[in-house]
N, C-alpha and C positions, 0 to 999 in steps of 0.2 A: 263900457263897463268890464272889469275883470270878473271871471268866472273861476270858482275855486272847487277842486276836487279834494275830499278828505278820505284818506285811507289809514288803516292801521298798519304800522310798520313791523309788527311782531306777529304773534299768533292770536291776535284779537284780545279784546278785554283791556285795551290801552287807556280807556277814558275818553273815548270819542264823543260821548253824549254831552259832556260839559261844553266841549268846544263846537261841536256841531250846532248846539243850542245858541251859543254866543254868536256864531256866524249866521245862523238862520235868522236872527233878529234883524241882521242888516242886509239879508238876501231878499229877493222878491219870489223866487221859485226854488224849491228843495226837492232834489230828485233822488230816489233810491234807484240804484242801477244794477244790483246783483243780490244774490242770496235769497233768503226767505224769511220766515218767522222763527229761525234758529238762532238769531243774534239779537241780543236785547240791548236797548239803549235806556239808561236812567236819566231823566232830566229833573232839575229842581228849578222852578220858576216861582218867584215870590214865595218862597217856603213851601210850595206844593210840589210833591214828588209824582212824576209820571213815568210809568215803565212801558215802553213801547217795543214792539217786536218786528212788525211788518210795516206799519205806517211810517213815513218820513218824520223826522223830528219837527219840522216846521208846522205840523198839524195842530199843535197846542198853542201857536201863535196867531192871533187874529190878523187878517189881512194878507196872509201868506198862501201861496198856491203850493200844495204838496203833490208830487207826482211819483207814481210807481211805474218804473220803466219796463221796457220789454225784456230786460235782462234778469228780472225778478221772477221767481216762481211763487204763485199765490195760493194759498190754502183759503178758499172762499169762505169757509165756515169760520176759520180763526179771524178773517178780516171782518166778517159780520160781528163777531163777538168783541173784537177790539174797538171797532167803531162804536158799538153800544156802550162798552165800558167807558169810553171817553165821553160820549154823548150824556150819559148819566151824570158826569161830572162837570156838565155845563160847557163842554167843548163843542163848538159849532162845526159839523162836517157835513157839507152839502157839495154840490158840484163846483161851487165856487172856491172851495178849499182843497178839494181832492179830485185828481184825475188818474185813471189807470190805463196802461197801454193795452190796446185791443189785441195785440199780438203777444201778450204775456201768457205763459203757460201756467195751468192750474195744478195744484197739488190735490189729489183725490184721496179718499180713504184707503184705497187700495195701495197707494204709494206709502202711507204711514205704516200700514201692516207689513208690507214687504221690507221696509227699512228695519223694522223691529225683529222681524223673522231672521233676516240675514245677520244682524248683529248679534242675536242670541245664539245663532248656530255657530257663530265664528270663534267662540270661545277666547282663547289666549290671543287670537288674532284679530280682535275687534279693532275697527278704526277709531271709535269713539264718537260716532254720530249721536246727535240729539234724538234720533228716532222720529222725526217729524216729517219724513218723506220728501225731504229736499233732493237727495241723490237720486232715488227712483224717478222723480219728476223730471230732472234734467236729462237722465237716460232716455226717457220717452221723448223729450224734446229732440234730442240729437238723433233718435231713432225714427223721427218724423211720424210718431203716432200719437203725439200730445193732443190733448183737448185745451183749447186756448179760450181766453176771456170772450173774444168775438164769437165763438161757437155758441155760447149761451144765448145769444141774440137770434140764433138760427136753429131752434130746437128740432125742426124737421131734419137737419143734418146730423143730429147727435146719434141716431141708432147706428149708422154705418160707421161713424167714428169710434163709438164704443166697441162695436164688434171687431174692429181692427186693433183696438187696444187690448181686447181680452184675449185674442189669439195669441198675443205674446204672455200677457200676465196669467192667464189660466194655465198655460203649459208650465210656467215657473211654479205656480202654487201646486199643481199636480206633482211635480217633482219633489216639492218639499213636504207632500203629504197633507196639505191644506185644502179646505173646502174651496170649490170654485166661486168666482164672482158671478152674481146674478146681474146681467146686463140691464134687465128691466128695473131692477132696484136702483142701480146706479143712475140710470136715466131719470127716474123720478126724483132722485136726491138733487141731480143737477138743475132740473127744472124748478125745484122748490128754492134753491139757494139763488137762482139767477137774478131775481129782483133786488137782492142785496148787494149786487156787484154792478149790474149794467148801468145804473144812474151815473156812475163814475167814469165809464168807458170813453175813451177818446183815441184819436190818432196822435199819439204823443210826440212822435218825431216832428210832425208839422206844427204842433202847438209849441213846442220848445223852440223850433226855428223861428217862429213869430216872435216869441218873447226875447229871444236873442236879438233879433233885428230891431226890436223896439228898445233895446238898451237895457233890458232888465238883468239885474245880477242873478246869476244861477249858481247855486250850491249843489254839488254832486256829493251825496252822502254814501260812502261805503259801509259794508258791514264786515265783521270778522277782521281778519289781518291778511297782509300779504304773504306771509309764510304758510298761510293755508290755501294759497292759490293752486288751482288744479294742474297748471303747468309749471309755475315757479316755486311752489311750496315744497314742503318735506313729504312728498308723495311716497306711499299711498295714503298717508295720514293727513289728508287735507280735505277741504270742502269740495263741493261738485261744481263750483263756479270759479271764474277768474276774479280774483279779489284785488289785483294790481289796478293802478290808476287808469291803465288803457281801456278797461272795461267801462269807464264812465261814458265813453263815447259810444262804444258798441252797445251797451245795455240801455242807452236813452234814445239813440237814433240820431244823435249829433256827431258831427265829425270831430277828430281830435283836436282841430284848431279851436274848438269852443272852450276847451279847458286852458286856462292862462296860468294857473298856479296849483301845484300839488303840495298838499299839506299832509305830512306823515305824523300821526299821533303815536307818541313813543313813550313807553313806560320807563322810568329810571332804573328799573331792574327788569327781570324778564319773567314772564309767567306763561303757562300753557294749560289748556283744559283737554283732557282725554289722553289718548295714546300717542305715540310717536316720539322721535328722537328730541332730545333736549340736552346738548352738551353741557351747558352751565347750570343744570339743576342742582339744588341743594336739598338732599334728603337728610337734613340734620337740624339742629336746634336753631341755626341761622335761617334756614328756609322756612321753618315754622314761625319764627319771629316776623319774617317779611310777610307771610300769609295773614297772620293775626293782625298786624298793624295796617295792612293793605286791605283787610276785609276782602280776601280773595275767594269769592264765591260767585258762580254765575248769576247773572240778573235773571235769566229765564229758567235755567235748569237747576240752580242752587248747588251745582257741582263744585266741589273743592279744586282750586287751581294749584298746580305745581309751580313752585317758585324758584328762582335762581339768580345768579349775578347777571348784570347787564352784558349782553353779547353784542359787541360792536360789529363783528364781522357779519353776523346776520342782518343787522340793520343797515350796514354799508351795502349788502347785497340788495336790500329792498330799495334803498335810495336810487340805485341804479335800475332796477327792473321796473320801478314805478315813476322814475323820473321826478323824484321828490325835490322840491325847491327848498323846503324848510320843514323843520319838525316842531312839534309841541312836545316838550319834555314834561311828562305828568308824574305825580306821586313822589316827587323829590323828598317830600316831608317824611315818607315812610323810612327813608334811610337815616333820619336823625338819630344821632346816638351811637352809631356803629363805630367801633374804633378804627377798623380798616374796611375798605371797599375793594372789590376786585371787578376788573373789566376783562372779559374775553376779547382777546385781539385777533385770534385766529385758531388754528387747530394743528394737531399732528395727525397724520394718518399712516398707520404701520411705521411710525417713527419718522415720517418725512413731514416737513412743514407745509401747510396749505393755508391760504388766506381766506378761503370761503368754504361753506359747508358743501360737500359734493352732492350730486343729484341722487345717487343711488342709495337705496334703502339700507343695504348692508354696509356701504361705505360710511353712511351717516351714523350708523350704530357704532362704528369703530372709531369715529373722529373723538379725539381727546382735546379738551380745550387748553389753550395757552393763556395764562392770566398775567395781568399787569396789576399790581397792587398800589392803592393810593390811600393816603390817610383820610379817615372819616372826620366827622366834626361833632362837637359836644353841643354846640348851640342849636337853636331850633330855626328851621326854615318855614314851619307852618304859618300861613297867613302873610308871608312876605309879599310886598307888592312892588318892590324896587330891588335892584342889584345891591344897593347899599345895606339893605337888610339882610342880606345872605351872609353866612360865615365864608371866610375866605377859602377854606378847603372846599366847600361846596362849589364855589365859583371855578376852582381849578378842575374838580370833577367834571363839571359841565363843559368846560372848555376843551378837556381831553376827549370827551365824547364826541364834540364837533369835529375835532381832528380826525378821529379814528372813523366816524361814519361818512366823513367827506360831505357834510351838509351842516348849515347853520342852525341854531336853535331860534326859531321865530317867536316862540312863546314859551313860558315856563309856568307851570302850574303848581302852586304850593299847598293846596287843599281842595276839597270838592266844591267849595264855594266859588261861584263865577267870578267874584270881585278879587279872588286871591289869585291873580295872574299878572305875570310880568310880560308886557308886550314889547317885542323888539321890532318885528316886521309885520305890517298889516297885509294879510294875504289878498284883501280886496283892493288895495291900493292900485291905481292904474299904472 
């Protein structure tokens, strides 16, 4: 059976929820492989809206196994509350529906506090984090002082691990003029939360290998977008994990051969939340119009998204760094009624043409977009379910995007409704 990895091909918020839900209905196992509870997914199933942050999208579908992989950082208190919220809505969540990697790193209260302290102290240099402790938790993971899910099952080992952790964190807090963390209090908090997490703990890499060998369909669900990747994104205005498709292997414990198709979710224009470069950003009435029509506010944070023209150069870069086989073009209906549309095809840097966004922060800030103008359309695309229902100018716009990003459109979304989709290529096809 084919296994599919879904990634955002821009800065996140591309509309992954709708298509992860559509794919999860056909998958047997749904795996989150990176990030934390900083990226929200909105699902609409039989008219019921579910807003998820940490749990895989398959959790609301009976008979599916949802897995949180080792590449995810887990806030156990948020996990407890998210499970409780869904359970209260009659969503069954037991070990049959959910497994959590034993070697996944935990987000602790001290991580949240440090995240917020740093961001508040940064002033104009803010990265634009959600303040949920994601970055500091990944730092501790790389620093080899993290507390992991499996540690909750061995409380006798926690005091030494906490002491090692606090040598680092209390030094930071002292430098920031903040009160020191009480190790005894943290130990008590971890012992209290452990029963909410441990029933789901498993050796996930072994579990997924068995599922794969049994011919089960696996869907790897990415969070955020590839342009926020810690290596390949617009550094330093990025997240703290790898968001490109290669992380599906690392963050789940399966080899790269387990991923047969990479589907890049791509908005028909461009948005970004928080700070960082955005060459095609529109700080005018056109940008406001896009934002209003597209309801561009974060699922989890409520933060307003910056809007701009479609940047084909950036998506082309993501196609290459994530090995994208096909894209889902979303929110095409938001562009209905625009007289003209622009596509960013590349940039100039200090007057010289360049076909990709450079890696350096200050070079990115100086990149000037080069635009190609195309006619818009007066007809509506909303609700279209076949190419014949699309205006001719819309089809030309889509075909031009395919040429510029060097990848085909596998699916086209014409509204938030699941049925309003034009399927060109089935990612799960063998």
